[in-house]
C-alpha positions in Angstrom: 56.1 76.3 -77.7 59.4 74.6 -76.8 62.4 75.5 -78.8 63.9 72.7 -81.0 66.9 71.1 -79.4 70.2 71.9 -81.0 71.4 68.4 -81.3 68.3 67.5 -83.3 69.3 69.8 -86.2 73.0 69.0 -86.1 73.0 65.3 -87.3 73.4 63.7 -83.9 70.2 61.7 -83.0 68.2 63.1 -80.0 68.6 60.5 -77.2 65.3 59.6 -75.4 65.4 57.3 -72.4 62.1 55.7 -71.3 62.2 54.3 -67.9 59.6 51.5 -67.7 58.5 48.8 -70.1 54.7 48.8 -69.3 51.9 50.1 -71.2 53.0 53.8 -71.1 56.6 53.0 -71.8 56.0 50.9 -75.0 53.2 53.3 -76.2 55.6 56.1 -76.2 58.3 54.1 -77.8 56.0 53.2 -80.7 54.5 56.7 -80.8 58.2 58.3 -81.0 59.0 56.0 -83.9 56.0 57.2 -85.8 56.3 60.8 -84.9 60.1 61.5 -85.0 61.6 58.5 -86.8 65.4 58.6 -87.2 65.6 61.9 -85.3 65.4 60.0 -82.0 67.5 57.1 -80.5 65.2 55.6 -77.9 66.3 53.4 -75.0 63.8 51.6 -73.0 64.8 50.9 -69.4 63.1 47.8 -67.7 63.8 45.4 -65.0 61.5 42.6 -66.5 61.8 40.2 -69.4 58.2 40.3 -70.4 55.5 43.0 -71.1 52.5 41.8 -69.0 49.0 43.0 -69.7 47.3 42.5 -66.4 43.7 43.9 -66.4 42.2 40.6 -67.3 44.0 38.8 -64.4 40.9 39.3 -62.0 39.2 36.5 -64.1 41.9 33.9 -63.3 40.3 32.6 -60.2 37.1 32.1 -62.1 38.8 30.7 -65.2 37.3 33.5 -67.3 40.6 35.1 -68.3 44.2 35.7 -67.7 46.9 38.1 -67.8 48.9 38.0 -71.0 52.7 37.9 -71.3 54.5 39.1 -74.4 58.3 39.2 -75.1 59.6 42.6 -74.1 62.7 42.5 -76.2 60.7 41.7 -79.3 58.3 44.6 -78.8 61.1 47.2 -78.1 63.0 46.0 -81.1 59.8 46.4 -83.2 59.6 49.9 -81.9 63.2 50.6 -83.2 64.5 51.0 -79.6 67.0 49.4 -77.6 66.3 47.5 -74.4 68.5 47.9 -71.4 67.6 45.8 -68.2 67.7 47.7 -64.9 65.8 49.7 -62.4 66.0 53.6 -62.2 66.8 54.7 -58.8 68.1 58.3 -59.4 67.7 61.1 -62.0 70.2 63.9 -62.2 68.4 66.5 -64.3 71.3 69.0 -64.4 73.7 66.3 -65.8 70.8 64.6 -67.8 71.9 61.2 -66.2 69.6 58.3 -65.1 71.2 56.0 -62.6 70.2 52.3 -62.0 70.1 50.0 -59.1 72.6 47.8 -61.0 75.2 50.7 -61.2 74.6 51.8 -64.7 74.2 55.3 -66.1 72.3 56.4 -69.1 72.6 59.9 -70.5 69.6 61.5 -72.1 68.4 64.5 -74.0 64.9 63.7 -72.9 63.6 61.3 -70.3 60.1 59.8 -70.0 59.5 58.1 -66.6 56.8 55.5 -67.0 57.7 53.2 -64.3 54.2 52.7 -62.9 53.0 52.9 -59.4 54.2 50.7 -56.4 51.5 48.7 -54.7 51.2 47.9 -50.9 48.6 46.1 -48.9 45.9 48.6 -47.8 44.9 46.6 -44.6 46.3 44.1 -42.4 43.2 42.0 -41.7 42.0 41.4 -45.3 43.0 39.6 -48.5 44.8 42.3 -50.3 44.7 41.9 -54.0 47.8 42.0 -56.1 47.3 41.6 -59.9 50.5 39.6 -60.3 49.1 36.9 -57.9 45.4 37.1 -58.4 44.8 33.3 -58.8 47.0 32.4 -55.8 45.0 34.9 -53.7 41.5 34.3 -54.7 41.5 30.7 -55.8 40.5 29.6 -52.2 37.7 32.2 -52.0 36.1 31.1 -55.2 36.2 27.5 -54.0 34.7 28.4 -50.6 31.8 30.3 -52.6 31.3 27.5 -54.7 31.1 25.0 -51.9 28.9 27.2 -49.7 31.5 28.0 -47.0 31.6 31.7 -47.5 28.3 33.4 -47.0 29.2 37.1 -46.6 31.9 38.7 -48.8 33.0 42.4 -48.3 35.1 44.0 -51.0 36.8 47.3 -50.0 38.2 49.9 -52.3 40.7 52.0 -50.2 41.4 55.7 -50.2 43.2 57.1 -52.2 41.4 55.3 -54.7 43.2 52.9 -57.3 41.4 52.0 -60.4 38.1 50.6 -59.0 37.2 48.0 -61.9 38.5 45.0 -60.1 36.3 45.6 -57.0 33.1 45.7 -59.1 34.3 42.8 -61.3 35.1 40.5 -58.2 31.7 41.4 -56.8 29.8 40.6 -60.2 31.6 37.4 -60.8 31.4 36.1 -57.3 27.7 36.9 -57.4 27.3 34.9 -60.7 29.3 32.0 -59.5 27.2 31.7 -56.3 24.1 31.8 -58.3 25.4 29.2 -60.8 26.3 27.0 -57.8 23.0 27.7 -56.0 24.8 28.9 -52.8 24.0 31.7 -50.6 26.3 34.7 -50.8 25.7 38.2 -49.5 28.1 40.7 -51.1 28.9 44.3 -49.8 31.0 46.6 -52.1 32.5 49.6 -50.2 34.0 52.4 -52.2 35.1 56.1 -51.5 33.4 57.0 -54.8 30.5 59.2 -54.5 28.5 57.0 -56.9 29.0 53.8 -58.7 31.9 54.2 -61.3 32.1 57.7 -60.6 34.7 58.4 -63.3 32.3 57.5 -66.0 29.6 60.1 -65.0 26.0 60.0 -63.8 24.5 58.0 -66.8 26.9 55.1 -66.5 26.7 55.2 -62.7 23.0 54.7 -62.7 23.2 51.7 -65.0 26.2 50.1 -63.0 24.0 50.5 -59.8 21.1 48.9 -61.4 23.3 46.0 -62.4 24.6 45.6 -58.8 21.1 45.8 -57.5 19.8 43.1 -60.0 22.7 40.8 -58.6 21.6 41.7 -54.8 25.1 43.4 -54.3 25.0 46.1 -51.7 26.9 49.2 -52.8 28.2 51.6 -50.1 29.6 54.8 -51.5 31.5 57.6 -49.8 32.9 54.8 -47.7 36.2 55.4 -45.9 37.1 52.1 -44.3 39.1 50.6 -41.6 39.4 46.9 -40.9 40.4 46.4 -37.2 40.2 42.7 -37.0 39.4 39.8 -39.2 35.9 39.7 -40.8 35.0 43.0 -39.6 35.0 46.5 -41.7 34.1 49.7 -39.9 32.8 52.4 -42.3 33.4 56.1 -42.0 31.5 58.4 -41.8 29.0 56.9 -39.5 30.7 54.1 -37.8 28.6 51.3 -39.4 30.2 47.8 -38.9 30.0 45.3 -41.7 30.6 41.7 -40.7 31.8 39.2 -43.4 33.2 35.7 -43.7 35.8 37.1 -46.0 37.1 40.6 -46.6 39.1 41.4 -49.8 40.7 44.8 -50.4 42.1 46.4 -53.5 45.7 47.6 -52.8 47.0 51.0 -52.2 49.1 52.7 -54.9 52.2 54.8 -54.2 54.3 56.8 -56.7 57.9 55.8 -57.5 59.3 58.6 -55.3 62.4 58.7 -57.5 65.4 60.4 -56.1 66.3 63.7 -58.0 62.6 64.4 -59.2 59.8 66.2 -57.4 56.9 64.2 -55.9 53.7 64.9 -54.1 52.7 63.4 -50.8 52.1 60.0 -52.3 55.3 59.9 -54.2 53.7 60.6 -57.7 55.3 62.9 -60.1 53.4 66.1 -60.8 53.0 66.6 -64.5 51.4 69.5 -66.7 49.1 69.1 -69.6 51.9 68.0 -71.8 53.2 65.4 -69.6 56.3 67.4 -68.5 57.4 66.9 -65.0 56.6 70.2 -63.3 59.9 72.3 -62.4 62.3 69.9 -64.3 63.6 70.4 -67.8 63.7 67.7 -70.3 61.8 65.2 -68.2 58.3 63.9 -68.8 56.2 61.2 -67.2 53.2 59.0 -68.1 51.0 56.4 -66.6 50.5 55.6 -62.9 53.7 57.1 -61.9 52.1 60.6 -62.2 49.7 62.5 -60.2 46.9 62.0 -62.8 44.1 60.5 -60.5 42.9 57.9 -63.1 45.3 54.9 -62.7 44.2 53.0 -65.8 46.1 51.5 -68.8 44.1 53.3 -71.5 44.7 56.6 -69.9 48.3 55.9 -69.3 48.6 55.3 -73.1 46.9 58.7 -73.9 49.4 60.6 -71.6 52.2 58.7 -73.2 51.1 59.9 -76.6 50.9 63.4 -75.3 54.3 63.2 -73.8 55.7 61.6 -77.1 54.4 64.4 -79.2 56.0 66.9 -76.8 59.2 65.1 -76.9 59.2 64.5 -80.7 58.7 68.4 -81.1 61.7 68.9 -79.0 63.6 66.7 -81.1 62.8 68.7 -84.2 60.0 66.7 -85.6 57.2 68.6 -87.5 54.6 67.8 -84.9 52.2 70.0 -82.7 52.0 69.1 -79.0 48.5 68.5 -77.9 47.3 68.9 -74.3 46.1 66.0 -72.2 42.3 65.5 -72.5 41.7 61.9 -71.7 38.7 59.7 -72.3 38.2 56.6 -70.2 36.9 53.2 -71.5 36.8 49.6 -70.3 35.1 46.3 -70.5 33.5 45.3 -67.3 33.6 41.5 -66.6 30.4 40.4 -64.9 30.5 36.6 -65.0 27.8 36.9 -67.5 27.6 39.3 -70.5 30.5 41.9 -70.4 29.7 45.6 -70.5 31.5 48.3 -72.3 31.9 51.6 -70.6 33.2 55.0 -71.9 33.3 58.5 -70.8 34.6 61.4 -72.9 36.2 63.5 -71.5 37.0 61.8 -68.2 39.1 64.4 -66.4 39.4 67.0 -65.1 35.8 67.8 -64.1 32.9 65.8 -64.4 32.7 63.3 -67.3 30.7 64.3 -70.3 29.2 62.0 -72.9 29.1 58.4 -71.7 28.3 55.0 -72.9 27.2 51.7 -71.1 26.3 48.9 -73.5 26.5 45.0 -73.6 29.6 43.2 -75.3 28.7 39.9 -77.1 30.1 37.0 -75.0 31.9 35.8 -78.2 33.7 39.1 -78.5 36.8 39.2 -76.4 37.5 42.2 -74.4 40.0 44.5 -76.1 43.6 43.8 -75.1 44.5 47.4 -74.7 43.2 50.8 -75.8 46.6 52.2 -76.9 46.8 53.9 -80.4 50.3 52.9 -81.2 51.0 49.8 -79.1 47.5 48.0 -79.8 48.3 47.2 -83.6 51.4 45.5 -82.5 49.8 43.3 -80.1 46.7 42.5 -82.2 48.2 39.6 -84.2 51.1 38.8 -81.7 50.6 35.6 -79.7 51.3 35.8 -76.0 54.7 34.3 -75.1 55.0 30.7 -73.9 55.4 32.0 -70.3 52.0 33.7 -70.4 50.2 31.0 -72.4 51.1 28.5 -69.7 49.6 30.4 -66.9 
């Protein structure tokens, strides 16, 4: 149990800085408003003007779905917080100061780092996905599939592994588009997972593998790939060479590597079961910036809730912190009927109870599985910037 902060009982509001205006940052802001109320004064530090929900962006080149944009200032205000534009570059835990690239300084009683991960291309000789540019990167590929110019497609999930959903969705949607256009397309999906959708456990894995087989998509698991030249993938162990007209790779993820805070070899922040950054007082982290291996929005939101409860207790709120025990869920776009997947618990250790079921086509995939943020997005229309995309 963490002792209540003296400031939280002395009339002065407990200052919380949230670095990041994505899923984890906004979820924490709404959670803190609910859990701690006027005890906390929350500042959200973000470089962007919009909150962008990107998981649906993989459907953009297929005209199936698109990333949705929301006015960040409006959401932050609705959470009772203040928005400050800037990018965190350094944290001074002793002085409790966050410094920004713009030269600003923010003092805090508690800091939550929710900046997300950095992405970088995994391979030189491949089309490297970026969820901010999905239509730009894949529009030509979809056209070539439709017109019969692309006959072999290889999709590579790198190691360390990002969230693998987009690789499976691209394979399934490309297969469906080729079938609809009556063109020939051989698809190979290569992943370092030991089985299909490994994080969801054996039951879901078998059903996903069956779906891939029905679409004549070859799945290669435990695959650690290099792409030495265009149109060629070398698979380790074994040295198998896969030739493909087009090679598409998911990006590699890197942690924020913030000056002043500890990081593992990939730049990710090490956290404990309450979201606290290990070895640093008054600093928490949530989302893809952490060393939690599952990089997914719903899991990020769950860790943000855990961290918010811990921060709220530190601020003197009558809440009991709960350890992080995530479940993982998602809607898999297939080009046809979507599938809903869930595993509970998802980590650490093997997944327990799991679900794999059809989603009616008329039912849109959920915007986001986030307990506090989702209700505020449910009836909020995307901003004009997002609607025009």
